[in-house]
N, C-alpha and C positions, 0 to 999 in steps of 0.2 A: 376598598379598604375604606371605612366611614371616616368622616371629618370629624376631628377632635375639636374641643373646645378651643384649643390654641390655633389651630387652624383658622377658626372663625375670627378670632381677635386678630391674627395677621391679616385677614382679608379686611377687617374693619379698619386697621390702620392703614393699609394701602388706600383705600376709599377716602379715608379722611384726607390723607397727605395728596392725593390727586385731586381732592376739592378745593386744595387752596391752603390746608393746614400747615403751619411752619413746624410744628412738632405734635408728638403724641405720646400722652403718658397714661397707662393703665393702672388700675388699683389690683391689688393693693402695691404702694410705691414706697420707696425709702426717702426720707426727708432729705438725705444728701443727693439723691438724684435729681429731685425737685429743686433744690438750691443750685445745683449745677446747670440744669436746664434754664433756670431764672438768669444766671450770670451769663449765659450763651446768648439768650435773648436780648439782654442789656448790651452786650458787645456788638450785637448785629445793629442794635438801635443806634448806637453811637457812631457806627461805620455809616449807617444810612443818613444819619444827620449831616454828614460831610458831603453828601450828594444832594442836588435839588430835589425836593420831595414833592413840589408842585410844577407842572409844566411851563414851557414858553408857548404861548399861543399865538398863531400868525395867521395873519389875513392879509394878503398882498404885501404892502409896505408897512403895514401895522403889525407891533409886536408887543405882547403883554407877558410880562415875566412875574408870574404869580408870587413866586417865593420872594424875590427881592423887591416887589411892589414897585416895578418899573413899567413905562410905557414908553415905546419910540414909534415915531412916524418917520419912516426910511431911517437915517442916521441920527434924527433929531430927537433927543430925550424930551418928553412932553409931562409937564407937571400937572396931575390931575388931583381935585380934591377927593376926600375920603368917599364921598356920595358918587361922584364922577366915575371913580376907579371902580366902585361896585357895579354900577350900571354898565360900565365899558366890559368888564369882567364877566356879567351875566350874559351880554351880547355876545362876547366872543366864545364863551363857553358852548353857546348855541348857535355859532355862526352858520348861516344861510337859512336859518328857520325864523318863520315870523313869530314874534313873541308878542302878544297881546299887552294893550295898555294894563290891564289887570296883573297878567304874570309879572311884568316889570316892576310895577308900583309894589305888588306883594313882596317880590325877591329882594328888592333894593331899599324900600321904606318899610315894609311890613304890611299885614294884612289890614291894618287900620286905616291905611292909606290908598287903598284899591280904586278909589275913584278920583284921587287928585292928578287927573291928567294935565292939568295946566303946568304944574312942577315937573312932570315928565318932560313935556315940550320945551320947558327952558333948559332943563339939564341936555335934552338932546341937542338943542343949539349950541350950548356951550361945548360939548364934544366935539360937535362939527367944527366949531371955531378953531377948536385946538387940534384937530386930528386931520381935518380934511384939507386938501390944496385948495380947493374951491368950495367954501361952506354952502354956498348959494346952489351948487351942483354937486351933491355928495356922492361919492364913488361907493363908499363902503356903508355909511349909517343911512340907511334908506327908509322912508315912510311907506307903510302900506296903509292907504287911506281907509279910516274906519275900522281899523284892525289893531295896528301896533307899529312895531318898527322890527327891522332885519339889519344885521349886519353881514354884508355880503362879502365872502372870500373869492368869489368866483368872478370878480369886475373884468369886464372887458372894454377896451377902449371904445368910446363912442357910446357907452350904454350908461349915460350919468343920470340915472333916475333918482328922484327925490323921494 
C-alpha cells in the first residue's frame, strides 16, 4: 500500500514533536483551533513562570541563583554589584573551563572593552574578596597566567592555586 499524503504529514508531525516542538498545526486550519492552541501555550507559560526558569549553579560552597539574582558562599548571602554578578555568572556557566581575558571582557563589558584587562583584574580581586575564604589563596577563582581565569568546581584540599 502506497503512503498517502496524510501519512507523510503524520510523519512530519512526529518528527517535529520529537525534535522539540511543543505543538504542530497544519494548513489549512480553523482560526478557532489556532486560538485554542495559543490559549493552551499561554496557560503553559503561566505555569512555567511559577517554577524557576534559570538554574541554580553550584561549585563547591559557592551557589548562584540566576533567577532570584542571589549569590551564596556557604550559608552566607553575598551582595555583588551588577558587573560582579555578570562576571561571576559567566564564570559559573563555564565552570572548570579557562576563559580568556578577551572572552570575559567581551561577555561582561562588551566587545569595545576587549583589551581592558586592568578592569578585569580589579573585578576578579573584588570577587575573591567577597567569595573566597582566603582571597590571597583562592580555591575557586583561579588565575591562568597569561590566558585568563577559571572558576574551579573540582577543588581539592591542599590545591589552593591562584
